[in-house]
N, C-alpha and C positions, 0 to 999 in steps of 0.2 A: 851051245855054249857061246860060240862066236857071235851069234845073233844077239844074245843077251848082253854081251860085252859092248857091242856097238850101240844098243839102246841105252845102256848105262852111260857111255861116253856122250851120246847125244843129249841126255838129260843133264849131265854135268855141264856141258857147253852152254845149254840153254839157261841153266841157273847162273853161270858166271856172266852171261850176257845181260840177264835181268838185273843182277847186282850192279854191274857196271853202268847200265842205263839208269838205274835208280840213283847212283852216286852222281852221275852227270847231271841228272835233273835237279838234285839237291844243290849241287855246287854251281849251277848255271848263273852267271853274273846277271846283274840287273840290266835291262835293255831299255832303250829310249821309248817313250810313250808320247802320244799326242795330247795336247791340252784338253781336247774334247773328251778324252777318256779319264781325265783326272778332275775336271771342273766343268761348271755350266754357268751360263749367264743368268744373272738375277732376273726373275720375272718370267723366264722361259721354262714353264713347268705345266704339268697337267692340273686340272681342277676336277675334284670328285663331285659326282651328281648322284642323287638318290630320289626315288619316287615310290609311291604306293599305287598298286593297280590290281586288276582282276584277270585271272586266266580262266577261259571258258572252253567248253568242248572236251572236257575230260571224260573218260570212260568209267564213270562211277568211282573214281579215285580222288575226288575233290574233298573239300572241307565238310565236316559234319557241322551243319549250321547251328545245331542245338548246343554244341560246345564252343563254337566260334561265331557268336552273334554278329560281330562286325562284318563278316562276309556277306550275310544277307542284308545288313544295313547298307553296305556299299553298293550292293546290287540294286536295292530299292532306290537309292539316290541316283544311280546312273540311269535307271529306267525312267525316273521322273524327268530327267534332263532330256530324254529322248521322246517325251510325250506319253509315256506309259504310266498309268497310275495304279499302284498296288494298294488294295484296301488296307486300312490300318488294322493291325492285329493279325495279319496273315502270317502263318508260320510256313516259311519257305523251306521245304525239305529237299534241298538240291544237293546232289553229289557230283555234279559236273562243273563246279565253280570252285576256285581257290583264290584266297587273298595272298598276294605276293609283294615282296620288296624288289625293286629294280635298281641296279647300280650300274654306273658307267664312269669312265674317265674321259674328260674333255681335253684333248691335246691342245697345246699352245697354237695360236694363230688359226684356230678353227673358224670357218666362215659358215654363214647361214646356207643350209642345203647339203652340207656334208653329212656322211653317215658315220655312226658309231656302233661298235659292238657292245652289247649289254648282257648282264648276268641277272637271271630271274630266280628268286629263292622264295619258297613257301614260308609263311610265318604262322600258319595254323597247323592243322592235323591232316593235311592232304597226303595221301600215300604216294602219289606219283603225279608229275606234271607232263608225262609223255603224251604227245598228241594234242596238247592244249594250244590255245591262241591267246596271246596277250592283247588286251584291249588298250586303246589309246591312254597312255600314262604320261603325265608331265614329269620331267626330271628337273629337280631344283638344285641349286648350289647352296653354299653355306650362307649366302645373303638372303635366301628365300625366294629368289627370282627363278623363273623357268628358263632353262637354256636349251632343252631338247625335248622332243616328244618320241616316246617309244611305242612300238606296236609290231606284231608279227607272230609267226609260228615258232613254237618252242623246239629246241634241239636238245634232247636229253640223252646222255651217254649211258645211263644205267639201264638195267633190265631186271624184271622179277616175275615170278609166277607163284600161285598158291592154289591148293586144292586139297580137300579132305582134311583141313586143319593144319596142313604142312605148307611151308612157304620157302622160297629161295630168292635171294636178291644179289645182284652184281652191281657194285658201285652205288652212288647216290642218285635217287630218282626224284627227290623233292627240290631239285634245283637244275637249271639248265642255262643255255646260252641262246642268243639270237644274233647271228652275224649280221652286221649292218642293220640292226633292229631299231636304231634311234636316228632321228633326223634333227640336226642342229637348227635351232630357231633363233638363237641370240648369240652374239659374239662377246667374248671377254675382252674388255679394253686393255691394251698393252702398249705402253709408250716407251720404247727403248731409246735411250740416249736423249730423253726429253730435257734432262737437266744439263743444258749446255754441251750435249754430246758425251757426257760422262757415263760410262758403263761400269758395271760391277761383275767381276768374275768370282764365283764362289767354289772353293775346293770341296770335293766330296768328303774328304777327311782332313781335319785341321792338322797342319804340320808346318812349322816355321821354316824348316829346311827346304821343303818342296816349294813353298811360297817364294823363298829367296831365289831358287833356281828358275822358277817359272818367270819371275819378273825379269831376271837377267836374259833368259832365252827370248822373251817377247821383245825386249828393247833391242837385243842384237838383231832380231829379225827385221825390225823397222829402221834400225840405224839411228834411233833417237829415243828419248825417254817418253814413252807413252803409257807405261805400266808403273803403278806405285802400290806397294804393299801397305794395307791398312792394319791387318793383324794376321794371325796364323791361319786364316781361312779366306779372307776377302782381299781381292786385288782390284784397284780402281784403274780404269782404262780411259784415256783421253781420246775418244773416237771422233770421227768427222760428223758434221751437222747434217749433211746431205744423206737422205735415206738409202739411196743406192750405194753410195760410198761407204756408209756405215755397215751395210750387209757384207760388202766385200772385205771390209776391215775385220768383222767378226769371223768370217770364214777363214781369213788368213791367220787370225789368232788361234782358232781351233785346231789348225793343222801344224802349229809350231810344235816341234819335238824337243823333249828334254828327258833326262834320267831322274826320276823322283828320288827323294831321300829314302834310305832304307827304313822300312817300317819297324817300330819298336817290337822287341821280343814279346810274343804273346802266346799263351796256351788257352784254347777254348774248350771247355768241358760241357757236354750236353748231358745233364743229369737224368733226362728222361730216356734217352736211347743208349747212354754209355759211350758215346763217341768222344774221342780225344783228338784234337787237331792242333798242331803247332806250326809256326812259321820257321823260316830258315835262320832267324836271328837267335833262336833259343839255344842256350848253352847250359852246361852243368859243371859246377865246381866239384872238386873231389869230395865225396861223401860216402858213408857206409849205411846200407839199408838192410834191415831184416824184415822179411815178409812171410807171414804164416796165416792160415785160415783156421778159425774156430767154428766148428759146426755143432749144433745142438739138435738132437733128434728126439722127438717126443712121440711115443706110440701108445695110444690109449685103446684099451679093449674093455668092452662092457660085459659084465656078467650079471646073471639073474639070481637073486636070493629068494628061495622058495620056502615058506614056513611049513611046519608039519601039517598034515591033513586035518588034525583035530585042534590045531592051535588057532589062536585069534590074531596072528600076525598078518601082514600084508606083503604081497610080492613087490619087491623093489629092484631097480637096476643099479648095480654097483660098478662104478668105473675103476679100472685098474691101469694106472699110468706107468709107463716104463721110459725113463729119461736117460739118454746116453750123451756124453760130451766127448768129442774127438777134436784134437788139435794137431795140425800138421807141424812137422818140424820146420824151423826157420833158422837160417844162418845169415850172418852178416855178409853182404856182398858190396864191393866197392863199385860205385857208379861215377862216371866222369865223361864229359863230352865237350869237345871244342867246337863242333859243328853239328848240324841236324842229324847226319848219318850216325855219328858217335852217340848222340843222345838216344836215338831210336834203338841202336844195338844195346846200349846200357840198360834201357828200360825193358827191352825184350828179355834180357838175361835174368830179370827178376821172376819171370814166369807168372806175372800177375794178370788177372782178368781186367777188362776195361773199368769195371766198377772199383776194383781194388786199386787200379792205377790212379784213379782220381784222388784217393786218400794219400797215396804215396807222393803224388805231385804236390798236393797241398802241404804235406809235411816237409818236402824238400824246399818249397818256397819259404816256409816258416823258418827253416834252419839257415836260409841264405844260400843254399847250394843251387837252387833253380833260379837262373838269371832271366826271369820272364814275368810278365803280368798274367795272372790267372783270371779268366772271365768265364763265369758259369751262366749258361743259358737254359 
């Protein structure tokens, strides 16, 4: 008995500590962040690349060329470029080749000779790309120019097996990665500060309050007016003309610390998974909510109507449906919350499922009780 009491006390102490920790996390004040975490310089971004290629060396898990004729056509064109002539009308029944799309991100300031990670995905009916080799594939940008060349051995994380008409599969086998599988052949021109040394700083999320605080913090850091707000997202910076001094200037700007303005109250609802996420600015005005579930159960049983042996009727199947409607009792409950912890406790008191909670939050917003923006993804 004493041992059970000690275990109960330990559980209670753990629960109180978890509650206190959750409240501390909810009520944690905003802390200073660096500019590089809130904004980025205009033009300093990745560029997406894409290419079409062939993966060879598959163990009978490639495309069925009769259903994907472009695979055999691509192979014929590639062989002709290598000096191999395929007679016209030849039906290539190959199962060790797959047509794929290759994608990659070209980081800013990339130079010729640098390596990129690439993702290879089947576009036809290949079962698996495991063990395949990607042949030389040009990767092009949005302007149609080639910026990298991809080639290498596939790395597929999935696995599968089949025998006797049964099969099992773990993860996806029709796509994979090739680390350092692309070689940069062309650079993307980027001229920072070419307009008289003027730079642009773009916030990740538009907010006039954060822009005002960022301009003030940057000017205080340099002791003069070098930052000017253009709108709720863009800040103009008067940087130096010298390239080395401009890099030092940008590094100094990125490390300036400031406390961003508090984000607006928002509740995000994921209609597919039923997830409900809300930030610390969400509050609830006093309201009364009644929540109940209505369930309809339909049970259909099929009976057989058999005519007399000497009759001329036909045997028919007759459905017999039994429909029951059940409704749980619902009582008005008062909900109110001045901070996130109170809001969570008030909504949990309703005992609603996440799917029902979405409807309740929508009704609370329509009534004016929920002081937040609803975003459904």
